[in-house]
Residue frames as a rotation matrix with the C-alpha (Angstrom) as fourth column:
MET 1
0.584 0.812 0.000 0.00
0.812 -0.584 0.000 0.00
0.000 0.000 -1.000 0.00
ALA 2
-0.124 -0.608 0.784 1.32
0.539 -0.705 -0.462 3.46
0.833 0.365 0.415 -0.87
ARG 3
-0.371 -0.082 -0.925 2.13
0.884 -0.335 -0.324 5.82
-0.284 -0.938 0.197 1.97
THR 4
0.446 0.554 0.703 0.37
0.669 -0.728 0.149 9.15
0.595 0.404 -0.695 2.19
PRO 5
-0.660 -0.745 0.100 2.33
0.510 -0.541 -0.669 12.21
0.552 -0.390 0.737 3.35
ILE 6
0.255 0.685 -0.682 0.92
0.954 -0.295 0.061 14.22
-0.159 -0.666 -0.729 6.25
VAL 7
0.408 -0.211 -0.888 2.97
-0.093 -0.977 0.190 17.22
-0.908 0.005 -0.418 5.07
LYS 8
-0.015 -0.472 0.882 3.84
0.956 0.253 0.151 18.01
-0.294 0.845 0.447 1.49
HIS 9
0.755 0.161 -0.635 5.10
0.098 -0.986 -0.134 21.49
-0.648 0.039 -0.761 0.74
LEU 10
-0.016 -0.732 0.681 6.95
0.967 0.161 0.195 22.35
-0.253 0.662 0.705 -2.47
THR 11
0.668 0.131 -0.733 8.22
0.033 -0.989 -0.147 25.85
-0.744 0.074 -0.665 -3.32
ASN 12
0.448 -0.453 -0.771 9.67
-0.857 -0.462 -0.227 26.51
-0.253 0.762 -0.596 -6.78
THR 13
-0.739 -0.650 0.175 10.28
-0.610 0.757 0.236 22.77
-0.286 0.068 -0.956 -7.08
ARG 14
0.443 0.856 -0.268 8.52
-0.893 0.446 -0.050 19.85
0.076 0.262 0.962 -8.68
LEU 15
-0.368 -0.446 0.816 8.81
-0.511 0.830 0.224 16.10
-0.777 -0.334 -0.533 -8.19
LEU 16
-0.774 0.061 -0.630 8.52
-0.558 0.404 0.725 13.53
0.298 0.913 -0.278 -10.94
LYS 17
-0.410 0.631 -0.659 6.33
0.464 0.766 0.445 11.33
0.786 -0.124 -0.606 -8.72
GLU 18
0.547 0.832 0.088 3.99
0.326 -0.309 0.893 12.01
0.771 -0.460 -0.441 -5.80
TYR 19
0.959 -0.157 0.235 6.48
-0.281 -0.422 0.862 12.09
-0.036 -0.893 -0.449 -2.93
ALA 20
0.260 -0.928 0.269 9.84
0.032 0.286 0.958 11.02
-0.965 -0.240 0.104 -4.31
SER 21
0.522 -0.215 0.825 11.88
0.831 0.345 -0.436 10.38
-0.190 0.914 0.359 -7.44
TRP 22
-0.411 -0.759 0.505 13.62
0.860 -0.506 -0.061 13.16
0.302 0.409 0.861 -9.41
MET 23
0.346 0.416 -0.841 13.43
0.644 -0.757 -0.109 16.73
-0.682 -0.504 -0.530 -8.07
TYR 24
-0.139 -0.310 0.940 13.47
0.930 -0.366 0.017 19.65
0.339 0.877 0.340 -10.51
CYS 25
-0.681 -0.094 -0.726 14.00
0.339 -0.920 -0.198 23.39
-0.649 -0.381 0.658 -10.14
GLU 26
0.324 0.879 0.351 10.95
0.817 -0.073 -0.572 25.19
-0.477 0.472 -0.742 -11.55
GLY 27
0.425 -0.227 -0.876 13.10
-0.217 -0.965 0.145 28.17
-0.879 0.129 -0.459 -12.50
CYS 28
-0.188 -0.624 -0.759 15.19
-0.932 -0.130 0.337 26.35
-0.309 0.771 -0.557 -15.13
ASN 29
0.775 0.606 -0.181 13.75
-0.631 0.758 -0.165 22.78
0.037 0.242 0.970 -15.13
GLN 30
-0.167 -0.897 -0.410 17.17
-0.635 0.416 -0.651 21.33
0.754 0.152 -0.639 -14.24
THR 31
0.599 0.252 -0.760 17.39
0.294 0.814 0.501 18.19
0.745 -0.524 0.413 -12.12
ILE 32
0.181 -0.518 0.836 18.58
-0.755 -0.618 -0.220 19.05
0.631 -0.591 -0.503 -8.62
GLY 33
-0.662 -0.455 0.596 18.42
-0.737 0.540 -0.406 15.65
-0.136 -0.708 -0.693 -6.95
TYR 34
-0.210 0.564 -0.798 16.73
-0.257 0.756 0.602 12.34
0.943 0.332 -0.014 -6.39
LEU 35
-0.331 0.218 0.918 14.68
-0.943 -0.039 -0.331 11.49
-0.037 -0.975 0.218 -3.30
CYS 36
-0.923 -0.070 -0.379 14.36
-0.117 0.988 0.103 7.78
0.367 0.139 -0.920 -2.54
TYR 37
-0.176 0.983 -0.060 10.84
-0.315 0.001 0.949 6.40
0.932 0.186 0.310 -2.12
VAL 38
0.607 0.627 -0.489 10.75
0.060 0.577 0.815 4.15
0.793 -0.523 0.312 0.90
THR 39
-0.057 -0.762 -0.645 13.69
0.775 0.374 -0.510 4.99
0.630 -0.529 0.569 3.14
TYR 40
-0.919 -0.306 0.248 12.69
0.113 -0.808 -0.579 8.30
0.377 -0.504 0.777 4.71
ASP 41
-0.151 0.881 -0.449 9.94
0.987 0.107 -0.121 9.49
-0.059 -0.461 -0.885 7.07
GLU 42
0.790 0.367 -0.491 10.67
0.347 -0.928 -0.135 13.20
-0.506 -0.064 -0.860 6.77
PHE 43
-0.163 -0.805 0.571 12.65
0.985 -0.098 0.142 15.27
-0.058 0.586 0.808 4.29
ASP 44
0.814 0.307 -0.492 13.35
0.311 -0.947 -0.076 19.01
-0.490 -0.091 -0.867 4.43
PHE 45
-0.126 -0.829 0.545 15.48
0.940 0.075 0.332 20.53
-0.316 0.554 0.770 1.66
GLU 46
0.799 0.242 -0.550 16.28
0.090 -0.953 -0.288 24.17
-0.594 0.181 -0.784 0.94
TYR 47
-0.033 -0.826 0.563 18.43
0.859 0.265 0.439 25.11
-0.511 0.498 0.700 -2.03
THR 48
0.377 0.034 -0.926 19.63
-0.430 -0.879 -0.207 27.81
-0.821 0.476 -0.317 -4.38
CYS 49
0.661 -0.057 0.748 19.84
0.596 0.646 -0.477 26.63
-0.456 0.761 0.461 -7.98
ASN 50
-0.463 -0.875 0.140 22.51
0.732 -0.288 0.618 27.80
-0.500 0.389 0.774 -10.42
CYS 51
-0.259 0.453 0.853 19.75
0.757 -0.454 0.470 29.78
0.600 0.768 -0.225 -12.18
GLY 52
-0.855 -0.116 0.506 19.28
-0.176 -0.852 -0.494 31.85
0.488 -0.511 0.708 -8.99
ASN 53
0.186 0.981 -0.055 15.94
-0.399 0.127 0.908 30.25
0.898 -0.147 0.415 -8.05
THR 54
-0.812 -0.316 0.491 15.51
-0.576 0.296 -0.762 29.35
0.096 -0.901 -0.422 -4.38
GLY 55
0.014 0.827 -0.562 13.37
-0.479 0.499 0.722 26.37
0.878 0.259 0.404 -3.55
HIS 56
-0.594 -0.092 0.799 12.13
-0.791 0.247 -0.560 24.25
-0.145 -0.965 -0.220 -0.70
VAL 57
-0.080 0.553 -0.829 10.79
-0.298 0.780 0.550 20.72
0.951 0.291 0.103 -0.31
HIS 58
-0.721 -0.072 0.689 9.22
-0.687 0.203 -0.698 19.47
-0.090 -0.977 -0.196 2.92
ILE 59
0.109 0.704 -0.702 7.59
-0.531 0.638 0.558 16.05
0.840 0.312 0.444 2.95
ALA 60
-0.734 -0.312 0.603 6.71
-0.679 0.328 -0.657 14.12
0.007 -0.892 -0.452 6.10
PHE 61
-0.085 0.661 -0.745 4.97
-0.122 0.735 0.667 10.86
0.989 0.148 0.018 6.89
ALA 62
0.702 0.363 0.613 3.58
-0.658 -0.002 0.753 9.78
0.275 -0.932 0.238 10.25
HIS 63
-0.076 -0.727 -0.683 6.22
-0.029 0.686 -0.727 8.05
0.997 -0.035 -0.073 12.35
ASN 64
0.674 0.364 -0.643 6.49
0.525 0.376 0.764 6.72
0.520 -0.852 0.062 15.87
GLY 65
0.572 -0.413 -0.709 7.92
0.665 -0.272 0.696 9.14
-0.480 -0.869 0.118 18.40
SER 66
0.844 -0.362 -0.396 10.43
-0.445 -0.885 -0.140 11.89
-0.300 0.294 -0.907 17.92
PRO 67
0.762 -0.623 -0.177 13.53
0.250 0.534 -0.808 11.07
0.598 0.571 0.563 15.89
THR 68
0.623 -0.688 -0.371 16.92
0.507 -0.006 0.862 10.84
-0.595 -0.725 0.345 17.54
ALA 69
0.797 -0.428 -0.426 19.49
-0.577 -0.748 -0.328 13.38
-0.178 0.507 -0.843 16.39
GLY 70
0.864 -0.501 0.048 22.24
0.483 0.798 -0.360 11.59
0.142 0.335 0.932 14.49
ASP 71
0.596 -0.745 -0.300 25.83
-0.181 -0.488 0.854 12.23
-0.782 -0.455 -0.426 15.53
GLU 72
-0.284 -0.707 0.648 27.23
0.499 0.468 0.729 10.53
-0.819 0.530 0.220 12.45
ALA 73
-0.450 0.069 -0.891 27.43
-0.681 -0.671 0.292 12.06
-0.578 0.738 0.348 9.01
LEU 74
0.746 0.665 0.025 25.37
-0.431 0.511 -0.744 10.59
-0.508 0.544 0.668 6.21
ALA 75
-0.121 -0.772 0.624 27.37
0.226 0.591 0.774 7.96
-0.967 0.235 0.103 4.38
GLU 76
0.300 0.163 -0.940 28.19
-0.822 -0.456 -0.341 8.85
-0.485 0.875 -0.003 0.79
ILE 77
-0.236 -0.272 0.933 27.99
0.198 0.926 0.320 5.76
-0.951 0.261 -0.165 -1.40
LYS 78
-0.295 0.005 0.956 28.53
0.954 -0.060 0.294 6.49
0.058 0.998 0.013 -5.08
ASN 79
-0.767 0.015 0.641 26.50
0.121 -0.978 0.167 9.67
0.630 0.206 0.749 -5.47
ARG 80
0.271 0.958 -0.091 23.92
0.183 0.042 0.982 8.91
0.945 -0.283 -0.165 -2.77
LEU 81
-0.557 -0.278 0.783 23.65
-0.707 -0.337 -0.622 10.14
0.436 -0.900 -0.009 0.79
CYS 82
0.023 0.474 -0.880 22.80
0.006 0.880 0.474 7.07
1.000 -0.016 0.018 2.84
CYS 83
0.844 0.280 0.458 21.93
-0.471 -0.023 0.882 6.13
0.257 -0.960 0.112 6.41
PRO 84
-0.136 -0.991 0.004 25.23
-0.859 0.116 -0.499 5.29
0.494 -0.072 -0.867 8.15
HIS 85
-0.131 0.127 0.983 23.57
-0.790 0.586 -0.181 2.45
-0.599 -0.800 0.024 10.11
ASP 86
0.190 0.296 0.936 22.35
0.180 0.927 -0.330 0.29
-0.965 0.231 0.123 7.22
ASN 87
-0.784 -0.612 -0.102 23.58
0.087 -0.271 0.959 2.16
-0.614 0.743 0.266 4.10
ALA 88
0.067 0.878 0.474 19.99
0.892 0.160 -0.422 2.64
-0.447 0.451 -0.773 2.89
PRO 89
-0.777 -0.347 0.526 20.02
0.580 -0.720 0.381 5.35
0.246 0.601 0.760 0.19
LEU 90
-0.151 0.713 -0.685 18.07
0.693 -0.417 -0.588 8.44
-0.705 -0.563 -0.431 1.24
VAL 91
0.847 0.406 -0.343 18.78
0.104 -0.759 -0.642 11.22
-0.521 0.508 -0.686 -1.25
THR 92
-0.111 -0.842 0.527 21.08
0.978 0.003 0.209 12.25
-0.178 0.539 0.824 -4.10
VAL 93
0.617 0.199 -0.761 21.97
0.158 -0.979 -0.129 15.93
-0.771 -0.041 -0.635 -4.43
LEU 94
0.429 -0.442 0.788 23.22
0.898 0.113 -0.425 17.12
0.099 0.890 0.445 -7.81
GLY 95
0.241 -0.431 -0.869 25.75
0.528 -0.694 0.490 19.73
-0.815 -0.577 0.061 -6.74
LYS 96
-0.716 -0.555 0.423 26.64
0.639 -0.277 0.718 20.60
-0.282 0.784 0.553 -10.34
ASN 97
-0.274 0.708 0.651 23.20
0.614 -0.392 0.685 22.25
0.740 0.587 -0.327 -10.67
LEU 98
0.746 0.566 -0.350 23.16
0.604 -0.354 0.714 23.97
0.281 -0.744 -0.606 -7.26
GLN 99
0.143 -0.658 0.739 24.89
-0.292 -0.742 -0.604 26.89
0.946 -0.129 -0.298 -5.61
GLU 100
-0.843 -0.361 0.398 24.09
-0.476 0.159 -0.865 25.66
0.249 -0.919 -0.306 -2.10
TYR 101
0.135 0.910 -0.391 21.70
-0.207 0.412 0.887 23.51
0.969 -0.038 0.244 -0.10
LYS 102
-0.783 -0.255 0.567 20.83
-0.620 0.256 -0.742 22.34
0.044 -0.932 -0.359 3.37
LEU 103
0.006 0.782 -0.624 18.80
-0.438 0.563 0.701 19.29
0.899 0.269 0.346 4.17
SER 104
-0.598 -0.078 0.798 17.51
-0.742 0.431 -0.514 17.22
-0.304 -0.899 -0.316 7.01
VAL 105
-0.039 0.532 -0.846 16.17
-0.638 0.638 0.431 13.71
0.769 0.557 0.314 6.60
VAL 106
-0.054 0.118 0.992 14.76
-0.896 0.433 -0.100 11.12
-0.442 -0.893 0.083 9.00
CYS 107
-0.762 -0.248 -0.598 15.58
-0.490 0.825 0.282 7.50
0.424 0.508 -0.750 8.18
ASN 108
0.231 0.960 0.161 12.46
-0.876 0.133 0.464 5.39
0.424 -0.248 0.871 8.61
GLN 109
0.352 -0.145 -0.925 14.42
0.144 0.985 -0.100 2.31
0.925 -0.098 0.368 9.73
CYS 110
-0.374 -0.613 -0.696 16.43
0.800 0.166 -0.576 3.77
0.469 -0.772 0.429 12.61
ASN 111
0.673 0.739 -0.012 14.27
0.673 -0.606 0.423 6.90
0.306 -0.293 -0.906 13.25
THR 112
-0.044 -0.790 -0.612 17.39
0.769 -0.418 0.483 9.08
-0.637 -0.449 0.626 13.19
LEU 113
0.943 0.321 -0.084 17.50
0.228 -0.811 -0.539 12.68
-0.242 0.489 -0.838 11.97
TYR 114
-0.072 -0.977 0.200 20.50
0.881 0.032 0.472 13.53
-0.468 0.210 0.858 9.80
GLN 115
0.821 0.250 -0.514 21.51
0.041 -0.923 -0.383 16.93
-0.570 0.293 -0.768 8.48
ASN 116
-0.080 -0.843 0.531 23.77
0.879 0.192 0.437 17.91
-0.471 0.502 0.726 5.63
THR 117
0.682 0.222 -0.697 24.80
-0.075 -0.927 -0.369 21.06
-0.728 0.304 -0.615 3.78
GLY 118
0.038 -0.693 0.720 26.66
0.934 0.280 0.221 21.87
-0.355 0.664 0.658 0.59
ASP 119
0.601 0.036 -0.798 28.13
-0.129 -0.981 -0.142 25.06
-0.788 0.188 -0.586 -0.85
PHE 120
0.273 -0.430 0.860 29.23
0.840 0.542 0.005 24.83
-0.469 0.722 0.509 -4.46
ARG 121
0.998 0.060 0.008 29.77
0.058 -0.897 -0.438 28.53
-0.019 0.438 -0.899 -5.19
GLY 122
0.499 -0.859 -0.111 33.22
-0.834 -0.511 0.206 29.23
-0.234 -0.010 -0.972 -6.47
LEU 123
0.087 -0.464 0.882 33.96
-0.068 0.880 0.470 25.62
-0.994 -0.101 0.045 -7.40
């Protein structure tokens, strides 16, 4: 059965599918990342695209209790940011199309909140 988000807020951004898959900047239609379908309970992503557009994605599903703040960094496997506990892929950020971003994501297996940022200006 498909999950239904309790929060879904998109600003200047569109998703290929209902609550995951490829993310696109609405300013230039460039791909900015890929959000995995079944591995997260909450995703919050703010970014500035190379075109100058600023966007925001916030999607949340119901989950049990408050998440635990993660002390570990997200594991980077190939081009994916993954849960460091089980290496489940959570999100891919396409830095070549972004100036900067910040994200937080809750893994639905370990109920841990991870945060990450990137600044690609001047690279």
